[in-house]
CHARMM-style PDB file with segment names, atoms N, HN, CA, C and O in Angstrom:
ATOM      1  N   MET     1       3.617  12.563  13.903  1.00  0.00      PROA
ATOM      2  CA  MET     1       3.313  12.708  15.417  1.00  0.00      PROA
ATOM      3  C   MET     1       3.172  14.296  15.526  1.00  0.00      PROA
ATOM      4  O   MET     1       2.145  14.755  16.026  1.00  0.00      PROA
ATOM      5  N   ILE     2       4.001  14.990  15.152  1.00  0.00      PROA
ATOM      6  HN  ILE     2       4.836  14.617  14.746  1.00  0.00      PROA
ATOM      7  CA  ILE     2       4.090  16.556  15.195  1.00  0.00      PROA
ATOM      8  C   ILE     2       2.764  17.222  14.612  1.00  0.00      PROA
ATOM      9  O   ILE     2       2.206  18.214  15.083  1.00  0.00      PROA
ATOM     10  N   LYS     3       2.355  16.466  13.465  1.00  0.00      PROA
ATOM     11  HN  LYS     3       2.808  15.660  13.082  1.00  0.00      PROA
ATOM     12  CA  LYS     3       1.088  16.857  12.910  1.00  0.00      PROA
ATOM     13  C   LYS     3       0.038  16.778  14.023  1.00  0.00      PROA
ATOM     14  O   LYS     3      -0.584  17.731  14.492  1.00  0.00      PROA
ATOM     15  N   PHE     4      -0.067  15.392  14.397  1.00  0.00      PROA
ATOM     16  HN  PHE     4       0.438  14.618  14.016  1.00  0.00      PROA
ATOM     17  CA  PHE     4      -1.216  15.214  15.351  1.00  0.00      PROA
ATOM     18  C   PHE     4      -1.295  16.018  16.628  1.00  0.00      PROA
ATOM     19  O   PHE     4      -2.349  16.480  17.065  1.00  0.00      PROA
ATOM     20  N   GLN     5      -0.122  16.152  17.192  1.00  0.00      PROA
ATOM     21  HN  GLN     5       0.734  15.776  16.836  1.00  0.00      PROA
ATOM     22  CA  GLN     5       0.101  17.325  18.371  1.00  0.00      PROA
ATOM     23  C   GLN     5      -0.528  18.570  17.938  1.00  0.00      PROA
ATOM     24  O   GLN     5      -1.401  19.135  18.595  1.00  0.00      PROA
ATOM     25  N   SER     6      -0.101  18.961  16.892  1.00  0.00      PROA
ATOM     26  HN  SER     6       0.609  18.501  16.358  1.00  0.00      PROA
ATOM     27  CA  SER     6      -0.556  20.285  16.516  1.00  0.00      PROA
ATOM     28  C   SER     6      -1.944  20.414  16.371  1.00  0.00      PROA
ATOM     29  O   SER     6      -2.581  21.333  16.885  1.00  0.00      PROA
ATOM     30  N   LEU     7      -2.473  19.450  15.630  1.00  0.00      PROA
ATOM     31  HN  LEU     7      -1.956  18.703  15.212  1.00  0.00      PROA
ATOM     32  CA  LEU     7      -3.992  19.376  15.486  1.00  0.00      PROA
ATOM     33  C   LEU     7      -4.632  19.194  16.803  1.00  0.00      PROA
ATOM     34  O   LEU     7      -5.714  19.770  16.921  1.00  0.00      PROA
ATOM     35  N   ILE     8      -4.184  18.488  17.874  1.00  0.00      PROA
ATOM     36  HN  ILE     8      -3.305  18.021  17.778  1.00  0.00      PROA
ATOM     37  CA  ILE     8      -4.736  18.316  19.163  1.00  0.00      PROA
ATOM     38  C   ILE     8      -4.557  19.799  19.834  1.00  0.00      PROA
ATOM     39  O   ILE     8      -5.511  20.298  20.432  1.00  0.00      PROA
ATOM     40  N   GLU     9      -3.352  20.465  19.723  1.00  0.00      PROA
ATOM     41  HN  GLU     9      -2.577  20.059  19.238  1.00  0.00      PROA
ATOM     42  CA  GLU     9      -3.319  21.679  20.468  1.00  0.00      PROA
ATOM     43  C   GLU     9      -4.173  22.781  19.871  1.00  0.00      PROA
ATOM     44  O   GLU     9      -4.566  23.690  20.602  1.00  0.00      PROA
ATOM     45  N   ASP    10      -4.508  22.748  18.473  1.00  0.00      PROA
ATOM     46  HN  ASP    10      -4.189  22.009  17.879  1.00  0.00      PROA
ATOM     47  CA  ASP    10      -5.306  23.773  17.910  1.00  0.00      PROA
ATOM     48  C   ASP    10      -6.838  23.300  18.050  1.00  0.00      PROA
ATOM     49  O   ASP    10      -7.737  23.971  17.542  1.00  0.00      PROA
ATOM     50  N   ASP    11      -7.101  22.083  18.780  1.00  0.00      PROA
ATOM     51  HN  ASP    11      -6.371  21.538  19.192  1.00  0.00      PROA
ATOM     52  CA  ASP    11      -8.408  21.555  18.932  1.00  0.00      PROA
ATOM     53  C   ASP    11      -9.192  21.429  17.781  1.00  0.00      PROA
ATOM     54  O   ASP    11     -10.401  21.660  17.768  1.00  0.00      PROA
ATOM     55  N   ASP    12      -8.407  20.996  16.619  1.00  0.00      PROA
ATOM     56  HN  ASP    12      -7.425  20.808  16.629  1.00  0.00      PROA
ATOM     57  CA  ASP    12      -8.849  20.747  15.268  1.00  0.00      PROA
ATOM     58  C   ASP    12      -9.474  19.285  15.167  1.00  0.00      PROA
ATOM     59  O   ASP    12      -8.824  18.475  14.507  1.00  0.00      PROA
ATOM     60  N   LEU    13     -10.513  18.915  15.673  1.00  0.00      PROA
ATOM     61  HN  LEU    13     -11.041  19.573  16.209  1.00  0.00      PROA
ATOM     62  CA  LEU    13     -10.890  17.450  15.771  1.00  0.00      PROA
ATOM     63  C   LEU    13     -11.228  17.075  14.315  1.00  0.00      PROA
ATOM     64  O   LEU    13     -11.001  15.927  13.931  1.00  0.00      PROA
ATOM     65  N   GLU    14     -11.762  17.998  13.485  1.00  0.00      PROA
ATOM     66  HN  GLU    14     -11.947  18.931  13.797  1.00  0.00      PROA
ATOM     67  CA  GLU    14     -12.031  17.497  12.067  1.00  0.00      PROA
ATOM     68  C   GLU    14     -10.654  17.225  11.338  1.00  0.00      PROA
ATOM     69  O   GLU    14     -10.557  16.301  10.531  1.00  0.00      PROA
ATOM     70  N   GLY    15      -9.725  17.952  11.607  1.00  0.00      PROA
ATOM     71  HN  GLY    15      -9.803  18.702  12.264  1.00  0.00      PROA
ATOM     72  CA  GLY    15      -8.368  17.762  10.887  1.00  0.00      PROA
ATOM     73  C   GLY    15      -7.732  16.434  11.466  1.00  0.00      PROA
ATOM     74  O   GLY    15      -7.150  15.623  10.745  1.00  0.00      PROA
ATOM     75  N   LEU    16      -7.891  16.282  12.818  1.00  0.00      PROA
ATOM     76  HN  LEU    16      -8.364  16.940  13.404  1.00  0.00      PROA
ATOM     77  CA  LEU    16      -7.305  15.157  13.466  1.00  0.00      PROA
ATOM     78  C   LEU    16      -7.967  13.792  12.969  1.00  0.00      PROA
ATOM     79  O   LEU    16      -7.277  12.799  12.737  1.00  0.00      PROA
ATOM     80  N   SER    17      -9.310  13.811  12.827  1.00  0.00      PROA
ATOM     81  HN  SER    17      -9.871  14.617  13.016  1.00  0.00      PROA
ATOM     82  CA  SER    17     -10.007  12.879  12.291  1.00  0.00      PROA
ATOM     83  C   SER    17      -9.557  12.349  10.788  1.00  0.00      PROA
ATOM     84  O   SER    17      -9.409  11.168  10.475  1.00  0.00      PROA
ATOM     85  N   ALA    18      -9.402  13.330  10.060  1.00  0.00      PROA
ATOM     86  HN  ALA    18      -9.523  14.290  10.315  1.00  0.00      PROA
ATOM     87  CA  ALA    18      -8.910  13.187   8.509  1.00  0.00      PROA
ATOM     88  C   ALA    18      -7.504  12.621   8.587  1.00  0.00      PROA
ATOM     89  O   ALA    18      -7.197  11.628   7.926  1.00  0.00      PROA
ATOM     90  N   SER    19      -6.697  13.203   9.339  1.00  0.00      PROA
ATOM     91  HN  SER    19      -6.946  14.009   9.876  1.00  0.00      PROA
ATOM     92  CA  SER    19      -5.246  12.591   9.585  1.00  0.00      PROA
ATOM     93  C   SER    19      -5.349  11.304   9.899  1.00  0.00      PROA
ATOM     94  O   SER    19      -4.708  10.498   9.225  1.00  0.00      PROA
ATOM     95  N   LEU    20      -6.155  10.858  10.958  1.00  0.00      PROA
ATOM     96  HN  LEU    20      -6.676  11.513  11.506  1.00  0.00      PROA
ATOM     97  CA  LEU    20      -6.065   9.406  11.499  1.00  0.00      PROA
ATOM     98  C   LEU    20      -6.561   8.514  10.495  1.00  0.00      PROA
ATOM     99  O   LEU    20      -5.997   7.424  10.386  1.00  0.00      PROA
ATOM    100  N   HSD    21      -7.737   8.857   9.576  1.00  0.00      PROA
ATOM    101  HN  HSD    21      -8.195   9.742   9.664  1.00  0.00      PROA
ATOM    102  CA  HSD    21      -8.197   8.172   8.668  1.00  0.00      PROA
ATOM    103  C   HSD    21      -7.154   7.930   7.385  1.00  0.00      PROA
ATOM    104  O   HSD    21      -7.090   6.855   6.787  1.00  0.00      PROA
ATOM    105  N   GLU    22      -6.432   8.980   7.092  1.00  0.00      PROA
ATOM    106  HN  GLU    22      -6.485   9.853   7.577  1.00  0.00      PROA
ATOM    107  CA  GLU    22      -5.468   8.801   6.333  1.00  0.00      PROA
ATOM    108  C   GLU    22      -4.204   7.912   6.755  1.00  0.00      PROA
ATOM    109  O   GLU    22      -3.485   7.257   6.000  1.00  0.00      PROA
ATOM    110  N   MET    23      -4.129   8.017   7.839  1.00  0.00      PROA
ATOM    111  HN  MET    23      -4.712   8.548   8.453  1.00  0.00      PROA
ATOM    112  CA  MET    23      -3.025   7.099   8.498  1.00  0.00      PROA
ATOM    113  C   MET    23      -3.423   5.561   8.437  1.00  0.00      PROA
ATOM    114  O   MET    23      -2.620   4.661   8.190  1.00  0.00      PROA
ATOM    115  N   GLU    24      -4.654   5.404   8.672  1.00  0.00      PROA
ATOM    116  HN  GLU    24      -5.306   6.136   8.873  1.00  0.00      PROA
ATOM    117  CA  GLU    24      -5.256   3.991   8.795  1.00  0.00      PROA
ATOM    118  C   GLU    24      -5.361   3.686   7.287  1.00  0.00      PROA
ATOM    119  O   GLU    24      -4.952   2.571   6.961  1.00  0.00      PROA
ATOM    120  N   SER    25      -5.767   4.364   6.457  1.00  0.00      PROA
ATOM    121  HN  SER    25      -6.099   5.269   6.722  1.00  0.00      PROA
ATOM    122  CA  SER    25      -5.685   4.037   4.818  1.00  0.00      PROA
ATOM    123  C   SER    25      -4.212   3.478   4.532  1.00  0.00      PROA
ATOM    124  O   SER    25      -3.963   2.364   4.073  1.00  0.00      PROA
ATOM    125  N   LEU    26      -3.309   4.433   4.880  1.00  0.00      PROA
ATOM    126  HN  LEU    26      -3.511   5.339   5.253  1.00  0.00      PROA
ATOM    127  CA  LEU    26      -1.951   4.087   4.326  1.00  0.00      PROA
ATOM    128  C   LEU    26      -1.406   2.829   5.036  1.00  0.00      PROA
ATOM    129  O   LEU    26      -0.661   2.055   4.437  1.00  0.00      PROA
ATOM    130  N   HSD    27      -1.784   2.630   6.325  1.00  0.00      PROA
ATOM    131  HN  HSD    27      -2.390   3.259   6.811  1.00  0.00      PROA
ATOM    132  CA  HSD    27      -1.388   1.198   6.879  1.00  0.00      PROA
ATOM    133  C   HSD    27      -2.127  -0.051   6.376  1.00  0.00      PROA
ATOM    134  O   HSD    27      -1.564  -1.146   6.375  1.00  0.00      PROA
ATOM    135  N   ASP    28      -3.291   0.101   5.981  1.00  0.00      PROA
ATOM    136  HN  ASP    28      -3.748   0.990   5.982  1.00  0.00      PROA
ATOM    137  CA  ASP    28      -4.159  -0.973   5.212  1.00  0.00      PROA
ATOM    138  C   ASP    28      -3.266  -1.207   3.884  1.00  0.00      PROA
ATOM    139  O   ASP    28      -2.774  -2.302   3.612  1.00  0.00      PROA
ATOM    140  N   THR    29      -3.129  -0.151   3.159  1.00  0.00      PROA
ATOM    141  HN  THR    29      -3.529   0.739   3.379  1.00  0.00      PROA
ATOM    142  CA  THR    29      -2.212  -0.346   1.738  1.00  0.00      PROA
ATOM    143  C   THR    29      -0.888  -1.094   2.182  1.00  0.00      PROA
ATOM    144  O   THR    29      -0.508  -2.151   1.678  1.00  0.00      PROA
ATOM    145  N   GLN    30      -0.299  -0.473   3.094  1.00  0.00      PROA
ATOM    146  HN  GLN    30      -0.607   0.386   3.504  1.00  0.00      PROA
ATOM    147  CA  GLN    30       1.102  -1.241   3.308  1.00  0.00      PROA
ATOM    148  C   GLN    30       0.951  -2.723   3.673  1.00  0.00      PROA
ATOM    149  O   GLN    30       1.728  -3.558   3.211  1.00  0.00      PROA
ATOM    150  N   GLU    31      -0.110  -3.066   4.552  1.00  0.00      PROA
ATOM    151  HN  GLU    31      -0.741  -2.387   4.928  1.00  0.00      PROA
ATOM    152  CA  GLU    31      -0.521  -4.433   4.785  1.00  0.00      PROA
ATOM    153  C   GLU    31      -0.719  -5.084   3.371  1.00  0.00      PROA
ATOM    154  O   GLU    31      -0.031  -6.026   2.978  1.00  0.00      PROA
ATOM    155  N   GLU    32      -1.555  -4.594   2.764  1.00  0.00      PROA
ATOM    156  HN  GLU    32      -2.114  -3.829   3.083  1.00  0.00      PROA
ATOM    157  CA  GLU    32      -1.845  -5.384   1.269  1.00  0.00      PROA
ATOM    158  C   GLU    32      -0.671  -5.486   0.476  1.00  0.00      PROA
ATOM    159  O   GLU    32      -0.570  -6.499  -0.215  1.00  0.00      PROA
ATOM    160  N   PHE    33       0.360  -4.525   0.431  1.00  0.00      PROA
ATOM    161  HN  PHE    33       0.278  -3.702   0.993  1.00  0.00      PROA
ATOM    162  CA  PHE    33       1.681  -4.664  -0.327  1.00  0.00      PROA
ATOM    163  C   PHE    33       2.615  -5.689   0.279  1.00  0.00      PROA
ATOM    164  O   PHE    33       3.380  -6.355  -0.418  1.00  0.00      PROA
ATOM    165  N   MET    34       2.523  -5.812   1.743  1.00  0.00      PROA
ATOM    166  HN  MET    34       1.901  -5.271   2.309  1.00  0.00      PROA
ATOM    167  CA  MET    34       3.334  -6.929   2.363  1.00  0.00      PROA
ATOM    168  C   MET    34       2.866  -8.202   2.064  1.00  0.00      PROA
ATOM    169  O   MET    34       3.696  -9.076   1.813  1.00  0.00      PROA
ATOM    170  N   VAL    35       1.647  -8.465   2.046  1.00  0.00      PROA
ATOM    171  HN  VAL    35       0.973  -7.755   2.250  1.00  0.00      PROA
ATOM    172  CA  VAL    35       0.838  -9.703   1.736  1.00  0.00      PROA
ATOM    173  C   VAL    35       1.363 -10.125   0.267  1.00  0.00      PROA
ATOM    174  O   VAL    35       1.774 -11.252  -0.010  1.00  0.00      PROA
ATOM    175  N   GLN    36       1.278  -9.001  -0.657  1.00  0.00      PROA
ATOM    176  HN  GLN    36       0.944  -8.086  -0.432  1.00  0.00      PROA
ATOM    177  CA  GLN    36       1.483  -9.294  -1.923  1.00  0.00      PROA
ATOM    178  C   GLN    36       2.919  -9.684  -2.237  1.00  0.00      PROA
ATOM    179  O   GLN    36       3.210 -10.538  -3.074  1.00  0.00      PROA
ATOM    180  N   LEU    37       3.866  -8.946  -1.451  1.00  0.00      PROA
ATOM    181  HN  LEU    37       3.629  -8.252  -0.771  1.00  0.00      PROA
ATOM    182  CA  LEU    37       5.369  -9.271  -1.548  1.00  0.00      PROA
ATOM    183  C   LEU    37       5.635 -10.739  -1.056  1.00  0.00      PROA
ATOM    184  O   LEU    37       6.311 -11.459  -1.790  1.00  0.00      PROA
ATOM    185  N   GLU    38       5.204 -11.187   0.011  1.00  0.00      PROA
ATOM    186  HN  GLU    38       4.654 -10.602   0.607  1.00  0.00      PROA
ATOM    187  CA  GLU    38       5.168 -12.214   0.741  1.00  0.00      PROA
ATOM    188  C   GLU    38       4.833 -13.452  -0.294  1.00  0.00      PROA
ATOM    189  O   GLU    38       5.531 -14.465  -0.343  1.00  0.00      PROA
ATOM    190  N   THR    39       3.770 -13.252  -1.042  1.00  0.00      PROA
ATOM    191  HN  THR    39       3.203 -12.429  -1.001  1.00  0.00      PROA
ATOM    192  CA  THR    39       3.304 -14.246  -1.911  1.00  0.00      PROA
ATOM    193  C   THR    39       4.037 -14.261  -3.112  1.00  0.00      PROA
ATOM    194  O   THR    39       4.106 -15.300  -3.769  1.00  0.00      PROA
ATOM    195  N   GLU    40       4.635 -13.143  -3.500  1.00  0.00      PROA
ATOM    196  HN  GLU    40       4.579 -12.299  -2.966  1.00  0.00      PROA
ATOM    197  CA  GLU    40       5.568 -13.276  -4.774  1.00  0.00      PROA
ATOM    198  C   GLU    40       6.784 -13.723  -4.378  1.00  0.00      PROA
ATOM    199  O   GLU    40       7.446 -14.347  -5.208  1.00  0.00      PROA
ATOM    200  N   GLN    41       7.293 -13.515  -3.122  1.00  0.00      PROA
ATOM    201  HN  GLN    41       6.755 -13.008  -2.448  1.00  0.00      PROA
ATOM    202  CA  GLN    41       8.565 -14.192  -2.688  1.00  0.00      PROA
ATOM    203  C   GLN    41       8.610 -15.588  -2.531  1.00  0.00      PROA
ATOM    204  O   GLN    41       9.646 -16.216  -2.751  1.00  0.00      PROA
ATOM    205  N   THR    42       7.298 -16.256  -2.074  1.00  0.00      PROA
ATOM    206  HN  THR    42       6.457 -15.745  -1.895  1.00  0.00      PROA
ATOM    207  CA  THR    42       7.109 -17.702  -2.013  1.00  0.00      PROA
ATOM    208  C   THR    42       7.155 -18.296  -3.328  1.00  0.00      PROA
ATOM    209  O   THR    42       7.717 -19.365  -3.568  1.00  0.00      PROA
ATOM    210  N   LEU    43       6.394 -17.392  -4.397  1.00  0.00      PROA
ATOM    211  HN  LEU    43       5.938 -16.523  -4.203  1.00  0.00      PROA
ATOM    212  CA  LEU    43       6.583 -18.015  -5.840  1.00  0.00      PROA
ATOM    213  C   LEU    43       7.901 -18.005  -6.428  1.00  0.00      PROA
ATOM    214  O   LEU    43       8.369 -18.936  -7.084  1.00  0.00      PROA
ATOM    215  N   LEU    44       8.543 -16.797  -6.141  1.00  0.00      PROA
ATOM    216  HN  LEU    44       8.163 -16.041  -5.609  1.00  0.00      PROA
ATOM    217  CA  LEU    44       9.870 -16.853  -6.771  1.00  0.00      PROA
ATOM    218  C   LEU    44      10.821 -17.950  -6.146  1.00  0.00      PROA
ATOM    219  O   LEU    44      11.592 -18.570  -6.878  1.00  0.00      PROA
ATOM    220  N   LEU    45      10.762 -18.174  -4.856  1.00  0.00      PROA
ATOM    221  HN  LEU    45      10.135 -17.671  -4.261  1.00  0.00      PROA
ATOM    222  CA  LEU    45      11.476 -19.412  -4.394  1.00  0.00      PROA
ATOM    223  C   LEU    45      11.201 -20.601  -4.929  1.00  0.00      PROA
ATOM    224  O   LEU    45      12.075 -21.392  -5.283  1.00  0.00      PROA
ATOM    225  N   SER    46       9.879 -20.818  -5.028  1.00  0.00      PROA
ATOM    226  HN  SER    46       9.169 -20.175  -4.740  1.00  0.00      PROA
ATOM    227  CA  SER    46       9.334 -22.148  -5.654  1.00  0.00      PROA
ATOM    228  C   SER    46       9.943 -22.400  -7.195  1.00  0.00      PROA
ATOM    229  O   SER    46      10.365 -23.474  -7.624  1.00  0.00      PROA
ATOM    230  N   LYS    47       9.877 -21.121  -7.915  1.00  0.00      PROA
ATOM    231  HN  LYS    47       9.535 -20.248  -7.566  1.00  0.00      PROA
ATOM    232  CA  LYS    47      10.307 -21.133  -9.227  1.00  0.00      PROA
ATOM    233  C   LYS    47      11.922 -21.361  -9.306  1.00  0.00      PROA
ATOM    234  O   LYS    47      12.402 -21.917 -10.294  1.00  0.00      PROA
ATOM    235  N   ILE    48      12.736 -20.915  -8.235  1.00  0.00      PROA
ATOM    236  HN  ILE    48      12.346 -20.463  -7.432  1.00  0.00      PROA
ATOM    237  CA  ILE    48      14.178 -21.317  -8.240  1.00  0.00      PROA
ATOM    238  C   ILE    48      14.338 -22.523  -7.873  1.00  0.00      PROA
ATOM    239  O   ILE    48      15.310 -23.120  -8.334  1.00  0.00      PROA
ATOM    240  N   ASN    49      13.541 -23.136  -7.056  1.00  0.00      PROA
ATOM    241  HN  ASN    49      12.751 -22.651  -6.681  1.00  0.00      PROA
ATOM    242  CA  ASN    49      13.893 -24.622  -6.749  1.00  0.00      PROA
ATOM    243  C   ASN    49      13.404 -25.517  -7.925  1.00  0.00      PROA
ATOM    244  O   ASN    49      13.973 -26.585  -8.151  1.00  0.00      PROA
ATOM    245  N   GLU    50      12.368 -25.095  -8.665  1.00  0.00      PROA
ATOM    246  HN  GLU    50      11.906 -24.228  -8.481  1.00  0.00      PROA
ATOM    247  CA  GLU    50      12.127 -25.682  -9.926  1.00  0.00      PROA
ATOM    248  C   GLU    50      13.237 -25.834 -11.100  1.00  0.00      PROA
ATOM    249  O   GLU    50      13.546 -26.797 -11.801  1.00  0.00      PROA
ATOM    250  N   LEU    51      13.649 -24.676 -11.043  1.00  0.00      PROA
ATOM    251  HN  LEU    51      13.398 -23.894 -10.473  1.00  0.00      PROA
ATOM    252  CA  LEU    51      14.842 -24.398 -12.182  1.00  0.00      PROA
ATOM    253  C   LEU    51      16.046 -25.020 -11.711  1.00  0.00      PROA
ATOM    254  O   LEU    51      16.849 -25.468 -12.530  1.00  0.00      PROA
ATOM    255  N   GLY    52      16.283 -25.103 -10.331  1.00  0.00      PROA
ATOM    256  HN  GLY    52      15.631 -24.739  -9.666  1.00  0.00      PROA
ATOM    257  CA  GLY    52      17.423 -25.848  -9.867  1.00  0.00      PROA
ATOM    258  C   GLY    52      17.455 -27.456 -10.241  1.00  0.00      PROA
ATOM    259  O   GLY    52      18.405 -28.106 -10.677  1.00  0.00      PROA
ATOM    260  N   GLN    53      16.106 -27.892  -9.932  1.00  0.00      PROA
ATOM    261  HN  GLN    53      15.334 -27.364  -9.578  1.00  0.00      PROA
ATOM    262  CA  GLN    53      15.731 -29.475 -10.067  1.00  0.00      PROA
ATOM    263  C   GLN    53      16.038 -29.548 -11.680  1.00  0.00      PROA
ATOM    264  O   GLN    53      16.798 -30.447 -12.040  1.00  0.00      PROA
ATOM    265  N   GLU    54      15.516 -28.693 -12.642  1.00  0.00      PROA
ATOM    266  HN  GLU    54      14.898 -27.963 -12.349  1.00  0.00      PROA
ATOM    267  CA  GLU    54      15.640 -28.922 -14.035  1.00  0.00      PROA
ATOM    268  C   GLU    54      16.990 -28.947 -14.341  1.00  0.00      PROA
ATOM    269  O   GLU    54      17.416 -29.904 -14.988  1.00  0.00      PROA
ATOM    270  N   ILE    55      17.628 -28.193 -14.042  1.00  0.00      PROA
ATOM    271  HN  ILE    55      17.283 -27.416 -13.516  1.00  0.00      PROA
ATOM    272  CA  ILE    55      19.278 -28.106 -14.155  1.00  0.00      PROA
ATOM    273  C   ILE    55      19.966 -29.327 -13.929  1.00  0.00      PROA
ATOM    274  O   ILE    55      20.677 -29.905 -14.751  1.00  0.00      PROA
ATOM    275  N   ILE    56      19.654 -29.775 -12.483  1.00  0.00      PROA
ATOM    276  HN  ILE    56      19.077 -29.306 -11.815  1.00  0.00      PROA
ATOM    277  CA  ILE    56      20.259 -31.171 -12.080  1.00  0.00      PROA
ATOM    278  C   ILE    56      19.735 -32.259 -12.951  1.00  0.00      PROA
ATOM    279  O   ILE    56      20.521 -33.110 -13.367  1.00  0.00      PROA
ATOM    280  N   ASN    57      18.305 -32.308 -13.302  1.00  0.00      PROA
ATOM    281  HN  ASN    57      17.666 -31.616 -12.964  1.00  0.00      PROA
ATOM    282  CA  ASN    57      17.846 -33.339 -13.832  1.00  0.00      PROA
ATOM    283  C   ASN    57      18.344 -33.527 -15.452  1.00  0.00      PROA
ATOM    284  O   ASN    57      18.530 -34.630 -15.968  1.00  0.00      PROA
ATOM    285  N   SER    58      18.514 -32.277 -16.117  1.00  0.00      PROA
ATOM    286  HN  SER    58      18.363 -31.382 -15.699  1.00  0.00      PROA
ATOM    287  CA  SER    58      18.801 -32.322 -17.481  1.00  0.00      PROA
ATOM    288  C   SER    58      20.247 -32.290 -17.750  1.00  0.00      PROA
ATOM    289  O   SER    58      20.582 -32.366 -18.932  1.00  0.00      PROA
ATOM    290  N   SER    59      21.093 -32.197 -16.915  1.00  0.00      PROA
ATOM    291  HN  SER    59      20.821 -32.135 -15.955  1.00  0.00      PROA
ATOM    292  CA  SER    59      22.460 -32.193 -17.146  1.00  0.00      PROA
ATOM    293  C   SER    59      23.275 -33.299 -16.364  1.00  0.00      PROA
ATOM    294  O   SER    59      23.669 -33.099 -15.215  1.00  0.00      PROA
ATOM    295  N   PRO    60      23.511 -34.498 -17.062  1.00  0.00      PROA
ATOM    296  CA  PRO    60      24.118 -35.534 -16.527  1.00  0.00      PROA
ATOM    297  C   PRO    60      25.484 -35.269 -16.039  1.00  0.00      PROA
ATOM    298  O   PRO    60      25.901 -35.755 -14.987  1.00  0.00      PROA
ATOM    299  N   SER    61      26.215 -34.464 -16.837  1.00  0.00      PROA
ATOM    300  HN  SER    61      25.876 -34.070 -17.692  1.00  0.00      PROA
ATOM    301  CA  SER    61      27.688 -34.130 -16.257  1.00  0.00      PROA
ATOM    302  C   SER    61      27.652 -33.355 -15.061  1.00  0.00      PROA
ATOM    303  O   SER    61      28.559 -33.447 -14.235  1.00  0.00      PROA
ATOM    304  N   TYR    62      26.642 -32.574 -14.898  1.00  0.00      PROA
ATOM    305  HN  TYR    62      25.905 -32.499 -15.570  1.00  0.00      PROA
ATOM    306  CA  TYR    62      26.580 -31.643 -13.627  1.00  0.00      PROA
ATOM    307  C   TYR    62      26.184 -32.633 -12.544  1.00  0.00      PROA
ATOM    308  O   TYR    62      26.761 -32.477 -11.468  1.00  0.00      PROA
ATOM    309  N   ALA    63      25.435 -33.477 -12.621  1.00  0.00      PROA
ATOM    310  HN  ALA    63      24.966 -33.604 -13.495  1.00  0.00      PROA
ATOM    311  CA  ALA    63      24.872 -34.498 -11.607  1.00  0.00      PROA
ATOM    312  C   ALA    63      25.990 -35.302 -11.382  1.00  0.00      PROA
ATOM    313  O   ALA    63      26.146 -35.454 -10.171  1.00  0.00      PROA
ATOM    314  N   LEU    64      26.858 -35.899 -12.071  1.00  0.00      PROA
ATOM    315  HN  LEU    64      26.731 -35.775 -13.055  1.00  0.00      PROA
ATOM    316  CA  LEU    64      28.013 -36.625 -11.902  1.00  0.00      PROA
ATOM    317  C   LEU    64      29.173 -35.733 -11.313  1.00  0.00      PROA
ATOM    318  O   LEU    64      29.994 -36.335 -10.622  1.00  0.00      PROA
ATOM    319  N   SER    65      29.320 -34.604 -11.463  1.00  0.00      PROA
ATOM    320  HN  SER    65      28.653 -34.115 -12.025  1.00  0.00      PROA
ATOM    321  CA  SER    65      30.324 -33.722 -10.725  1.00  0.00      PROA
ATOM    322  C   SER    65      29.868 -33.605  -9.586  1.00  0.00      PROA
ATOM    323  O   SER    65      30.714 -33.618  -8.691  1.00  0.00      PROA
ATOM    324  N   ARG    66      28.661 -33.476  -9.247  1.00  0.00      PROA
ATOM    325  HN  ARG    66      27.975 -33.465  -9.974  1.00  0.00      PROA
ATOM    326  CA  ARG    66      28.041 -33.109  -7.901  1.00  0.00      PROA
ATOM    327  C   ARG    66      28.184 -34.301  -6.835  1.00  0.00      PROA
ATOM    328  O   ARG    66      27.969 -34.097  -5.640  1.00  0.00      PROA
ATOM    329  N   ARG    67      28.522 -35.438  -7.286  1.00  0.00      PROA
ATOM    330  HN  ARG    67      28.697 -35.605  -8.256  1.00  0.00      PROA
ATOM    331  CA  ARG    67      28.549 -36.706  -6.435  1.00  0.00      PROA
ATOM    332  C   ARG    67      29.889 -36.691  -5.641  1.00  0.00      PROA
ATOM    333  O   ARG    67      30.928 -36.344  -6.204  1.00  0.00      PROA
ATOM    334  N   PRO    68      29.867 -37.044  -4.414  1.00  0.00      PROA
ATOM    335  CA  PRO    68      31.122 -37.068  -3.590  1.00  0.00      PROA
ATOM    336  C   PRO    68      32.151 -38.120  -4.159  1.00  0.00      PROA
ATOM    337  O   PRO    68      31.703 -39.181  -4.593  1.00  0.00      PROA
ATOM    338  N   THR    69      33.309 -37.913  -4.176  1.00  0.00      PROA
ATOM    339  HN  THR    69      33.673 -37.051  -3.824  1.00  0.00      PROA
ATOM    340  CA  THR    69      34.333 -38.786  -4.450  1.00  0.00      PROA
ATOM    341  C   THR    69      34.607 -39.631  -3.258  1.00  0.00      PROA
ATOM    342  O   THR    69      34.531 -39.176  -2.117  1.00  0.00      PROA
ATOM    343  N   LEU    70      34.957 -40.981  -3.550  1.00  0.00      PROA
ATOM    344  HN  LEU    70      35.019 -41.351  -4.477  1.00  0.00      PROA
ATOM    345  CA  LEU    70      35.530 -41.744  -2.456  1.00  0.00      PROA
ATOM    346  C   LEU    70      36.866 -41.916  -2.561  1.00  0.00      PROA
ATOM    347  O   LEU    70      37.431 -42.081  -3.643  1.00  0.00      PROA
ATOM    348  N   PRO    71      37.543 -41.883  -1.261  1.00  0.00      PROA
ATOM    349  CA  PRO    71      38.894 -42.058  -1.280  1.00  0.00      PROA
ATOM    350  C   PRO    71      39.575 -43.416  -1.726  1.00  0.00      PROA
ATOM    351  OT1 PRO    71      40.802 -43.520  -1.724  1.00  0.00      PROA
TER     352      PRO     71
END
């Protein structure tokens, strides 16, 4: 913001335009990374669930120990 104020005070419209363009570009890049991270998070959570199911299905002793005991 200080840089923008300085450019405005100096009446440097070309510098202001370049700085705004750079900021928009950084914002777009940030949005792209956020979408990528959200996608990767969804994929990782899905894999974690798959592995959990695999563990439960492949281990009879684990499945038996997870059953509640009746009094």
